[in-house]
C-alpha positions in Angstrom: 90.0 115.2 142.3 92.1 112.0 141.6 91.6 108.6 139.9 91.2 105.6 141.9 92.4 103.5 138.9 95.8 101.9 139.8 96.9 101.9 136.2 99.6 104.4 135.0 97.8 105.3 131.8 94.0 105.7 131.7 92.6 106.3 128.4 89.3 107.6 127.3 88.3 106.3 123.8 85.1 107.7 122.0 83.7 107.4 118.4 82.2 111.0 117.8 80.0 112.1 114.8 78.1 115.4 114.9 77.6 115.7 118.5 80.8 116.1 120.3 78.7 116.7 123.6 79.2 113.1 124.2 82.7 113.5 125.2 82.3 116.1 127.9 79.1 114.2 129.2 81.0 110.9 129.3 83.8 112.7 131.3 81.2 114.2 133.6 79.7 110.8 134.2 82.9 109.1 134.8 84.3 111.8 137.3 81.7 114.0 139.2 80.1 112.3 142.0 81.9 109.0 141.5 83.3 107.1 144.5 85.9 105.9 142.2 86.3 108.5 139.6 88.0 107.8 136.2 90.2 110.8 135.3 91.9 110.0 131.9 95.6 110.6 131.3 95.0 110.5 127.5 91.6 111.3 125.4 91.5 109.6 122.0 88.7 110.5 119.7 87.7 108.5 116.3 85.7 110.7 114.0 84.6 111.6 110.6 86.0 114.9 108.7 82.7 116.7 109.6 83.2 115.4 113.1 86.8 116.7 113.4 85.9 120.3 112.6 83.1 120.4 115.1 85.5 118.8 117.7 88.1 121.5 117.1 85.7 124.4 117.3 83.3 123.3 120.0 85.5 121.0 122.3 89.2 121.8 121.9 89.3 125.7 121.5 91.5 127.0 124.5 89.1 129.9 125.2 85.7 128.7 124.1 86.0 125.0 124.0 83.6 122.6 126.3 86.7 120.2 127.3 88.9 123.2 128.9 85.9 124.7 130.4 85.1 121.2 131.9 88.6 120.7 133.3 88.3 124.0 134.8 85.0 123.3 136.4 85.8 119.7 137.7 89.1 118.3 136.9 91.9 120.8 136.6 94.4 118.1 136.0 92.5 117.4 132.6 93.8 120.6 131.3 97.2 119.2 129.9 95.2 116.3 128.8 93.1 118.2 126.6 95.9 120.0 124.8 97.3 116.4 124.0 94.0 115.2 122.7 94.6 112.5 119.8 92.0 112.4 116.7 91.9 109.7 114.1 89.7 110.9 111.3 88.2 108.0 109.3 89.4 107.5 105.6 88.5 105.3 102.7 90.4 102.6 101.2 92.2 105.4 99.0 93.0 107.4 101.8 90.4 110.0 101.3 88.6 111.6 104.4 85.3 110.2 105.1 82.9 113.1 106.0 80.3 110.5 106.7 79.8 106.7 106.8 77.0 105.8 104.6 78.3 103.0 102.1 79.2 99.3 102.9 82.8 99.8 101.7 83.1 102.8 104.0 81.8 101.0 106.9 84.5 98.4 106.3 87.3 100.8 106.0 86.0 102.5 109.3 86.2 98.8 110.8 89.6 98.0 109.9 90.8 101.7 111.6 88.6 101.3 114.6 89.9 97.8 115.1 93.6 98.9 114.9 93.0 101.8 117.2 91.8 99.4 119.8 94.4 97.1 119.1 97.1 99.6 119.8 95.4 101.1 122.8 95.2 97.8 124.6 98.7 96.6 123.9 100.3 98.2 127.0 100.1 96.3 130.2 100.0 99.4 132.4 97.0 100.9 131.1 93.1 100.8 131.4 90.8 101.8 128.5 87.3 103.1 128.7 85.4 103.2 125.4 82.3 105.0 124.8 79.9 104.0 122.2 77.6 106.8 122.6 78.6 109.1 119.6 78.8 108.7 115.8 77.0 106.7 113.5 75.4 103.5 115.1 77.8 101.4 112.9 80.6 103.2 114.6 79.4 102.3 118.1 78.8 98.8 117.0 82.3 98.4 115.5 83.9 99.9 118.7 82.0 97.6 120.9 83.0 94.5 118.6 86.6 95.7 118.8 86.4 95.9 122.4 85.1 92.4 122.6 88.2 91.1 120.3 90.8 93.1 122.2 89.3 94.2 125.5 91.4 93.3 128.6 90.0 92.6 132.2 90.7 96.4 133.1 89.0 97.8 130.2 85.3 99.1 129.9 82.7 99.6 127.4 80.2 102.3 128.3 77.3 104.4 126.9 76.0 107.6 128.4 72.4 108.7 128.7 71.1 112.2 129.2 67.5 113.1 129.9 65.3 115.3 127.6 65.4 118.0 126.7 69.2 118.3 127.3 70.0 115.2 125.1 70.9 116.4 121.8 70.5 120.0 122.8 73.3 122.1 120.9 74.1 124.2 123.8 74.5 121.3 126.4 77.6 119.7 126.9 77.5 118.8 130.6 76.0 120.3 133.8 78.3 123.2 134.6 79.3 124.3 138.3 77.4 127.6 137.7 74.0 127.1 136.6 73.1 128.1 133.0 69.8 128.8 131.4 69.1 127.0 127.9 66.4 127.6 125.6 64.6 124.7 124.3 63.0 124.8 120.6 60.5 125.3 119.1 58.9 127.5 121.9 62.4 128.7 123.3 61.2 127.4 126.6 63.8 128.2 129.4 65.2 125.4 131.4 68.1 125.3 134.1 71.2 123.0 133.6 70.4 122.0 137.2 67.7 119.8 135.7 70.2 117.7 133.8 71.0 114.1 134.5 73.8 112.3 133.1 74.0 108.5 133.6 76.9 106.4 132.6 76.0 102.8 131.8 78.7 100.2 131.9 78.2 97.6 129.0 79.3 94.0 129.9 81.1 92.4 126.8 82.5 89.1 126.0 86.4 89.4 126.1 87.7 86.9 123.5 91.4 88.3 123.5 92.8 85.1 124.8 91.4 83.4 121.6 93.5 85.6 119.5 96.6 84.3 118.0 99.7 86.5 118.8 99.9 88.0 115.1 96.6 89.4 115.6 97.7 91.1 118.9 100.9 92.5 117.4 100.2 93.4 113.6 97.5 95.3 112.0 95.0 93.2 110.3 91.5 93.9 108.6 88.4 93.6 110.5 87.1 90.9 108.1 90.4 88.8 108.3 90.4 89.2 112.4 86.9 87.7 112.6 87.5 85.1 110.0 90.5 83.9 112.1 88.7 83.9 115.3 85.7 82.2 113.7 87.8 79.5 112.6 89.4 79.0 115.9 86.5 78.7 117.6 84.5 76.5 114.8 86.3 76.1 111.5 84.1 77.2 108.5 82.2 74.9 106.3 83.5 74.1 103.1 81.1 73.7 100.2 82.1 72.7 96.6 79.4 73.7 94.1 80.1 71.4 90.9 77.8 73.2 88.4 79.7 76.5 88.8 82.9 75.4 89.8 82.7 77.3 92.9 83.8 76.9 96.5 82.4 78.7 99.5 84.1 79.0 102.8 82.9 81.2 105.8 80.4 83.0 103.6 82.9 83.8 100.8 82.6 82.4 97.3 85.5 81.8 95.0 85.3 80.4 91.4 87.9 78.0 90.7 89.6 76.9 87.3 88.3 73.4 86.2 91.6 71.3 86.9 92.2 73.0 90.4 88.3 72.4 91.2 88.3 68.7 90.2 91.5 68.3 92.2 89.9 69.7 95.4 86.8 67.6 94.7 88.7 64.4 94.3 90.3 65.0 97.8 87.1 66.2 99.4 85.2 62.9 98.2 88.1 60.9 99.4 87.8 62.4 102.8 84.1 62.0 103.0 84.2 58.4 101.8 87.2 57.2 104.0 86.9 59.1 107.0 89.7 59.5 109.6 91.4 55.9 109.1 92.5 56.8 105.6 92.1 60.7 105.5 94.3 62.0 102.8 95.5 61.0 99.6 99.1 60.3 98.5 100.1 60.6 94.8 101.6 57.1 95.0 98.0 55.7 95.6 96.1 58.0 93.6 94.0 56.6 90.6 94.0 58.6 87.6 90.6 57.4 86.5 88.9 58.7 89.7 90.2 62.3 89.0 89.5 62.3 85.4 85.8 61.0 86.0 85.2 64.2 88.0 87.5 66.4 85.7 85.4 65.7 82.6 82.2 66.9 84.5 83.8 70.5 84.6 86.3 70.6 81.7 86.1 71.2 78.0 86.9 68.3 75.8 90.1 69.6 74.7 91.5 70.1 78.3 90.3 66.6 79.3 92.6 65.0 76.3 95.6 66.9 77.6 95.1 66.2 81.1 94.4 62.4 80.1 97.7 62.6 78.3 99.7 63.6 81.3 98.5 60.5 83.1 100.0 58.0 80.5 102.6 56.8 83.3 100.2 57.4 86.2 99.9 60.3 88.5 103.4 61.9 88.8 104.6 63.5 92.1 105.4 66.8 90.7 101.8 67.1 88.9 100.1 66.2 92.2 102.1 68.5 94.4 101.6 71.4 91.8 98.0 71.0 92.2 98.1 71.3 96.0 100.2 74.4 95.7 98.0 76.0 93.0 94.8 75.3 95.0 96.1 76.6 98.4 97.6 79.9 96.5 94.0 80.5 95.0 92.3 80.3 98.5 95.1 82.4 100.0 95.0 85.2 97.5 91.1 85.4 97.6 90.0 84.2 101.1 92.5 85.9 103.3 92.7 84.5 106.7 89.9 82.0 105.8 92.4 80.0 103.7 94.3 78.4 106.7 90.9 76.5 107.1 89.9 75.4 103.8 93.5 75.1 102.3 94.9 71.4 101.6 97.2 70.4 104.2 99.8 67.5 104.6 98.8 64.4 106.6 101.4 62.2 108.0 105.2 62.1 107.1 107.5 60.9 104.6 107.7 58.8 102.7 103.9 58.3 103.0 102.9 61.9 103.2 99.3 62.3 102.3 97.2 65.5 101.3 93.8 66.3 102.3 91.6 68.7 104.2 91.5 69.3 108.1 89.8 66.9 110.2 87.7 69.7 111.8 86.7 71.1 108.4 83.0 70.3 107.6 82.7 69.5 103.8 79.7 69.6 101.7 79.6 68.7 97.9 76.6 70.3 95.8 76.1 68.6 92.6 72.9 68.8 90.5 73.3 65.4 89.1 73.0 63.7 92.5 72.0 66.5 95.0 74.4 67.2 97.9 76.7 64.5 98.7 76.9 63.5 102.5 
């Protein structure tokens, strides 16, 4: 039996937990009885520490494993593929193997790894990826589906396999073998023939966003959260909220406390953008009024700090001071907000000698101030 796919490399990717049966069930549904069978040239499994042990024992064992048995039954060409099966075992942020995924930080660590696996497997031009979300924790399947939406190409597929009861989750059922077997169903040990098993593959339509990703996200490893932030910013730049009472900014759902002078500076530029619109967007140090800045700074700073900053303005706003404030604010958001920083950073507007500084035109800005409510 041969595959109809015209791609030189055909990859089956599956997330696997404590039921490695989903691998052989998926292979059965992809190959047996299909007018255009998909016979993988590579098997790539993403699993937990406990899942790895079960895969090696139940699937990969040369004599007793279900994968070699399936290959001998239906696709002898798979025997060599099975021997080269790749397993990626999930680990936490400190490199420790995850036996299960139960904590938020474990989910994010798994997200980063699953995303990177899909990015790598979709990098080649002459390959087709079939990804199965049937196994593992629900979070693993969701993350795989999300990664496919980000990186999937036209030739790639997202699938789920369905098995009828009582074969579904039966520890002794891996696929309908050529030779009938009798299984016993708990709790009464009722006998049932594998001829009654029905294995159905469902192709899941998914939105392909790959064309919206920048080149660096296609070529280099990035965290799940930074990838989502970058794409979200490209589709719709986040809203920047400046909260005056707590000197905090929010961008894309992330909060960042900001030191008084940097917060007042960002507040100053934000108010200028909101007040003047596109015609006079941005502020130059040449045109900056010290009293405007000081009126905001005194709201968020201690008196001693206010005196020092007022002293720095004896000769007006200096270019060096102004540009240092821009650099400091941008460093703060870059260090704490990751990919979101590019959407809420202070940017240069215009050209020398009339360079101005402000926020991107597309960025929605809101200022929350208990003294006056939210500024428009």
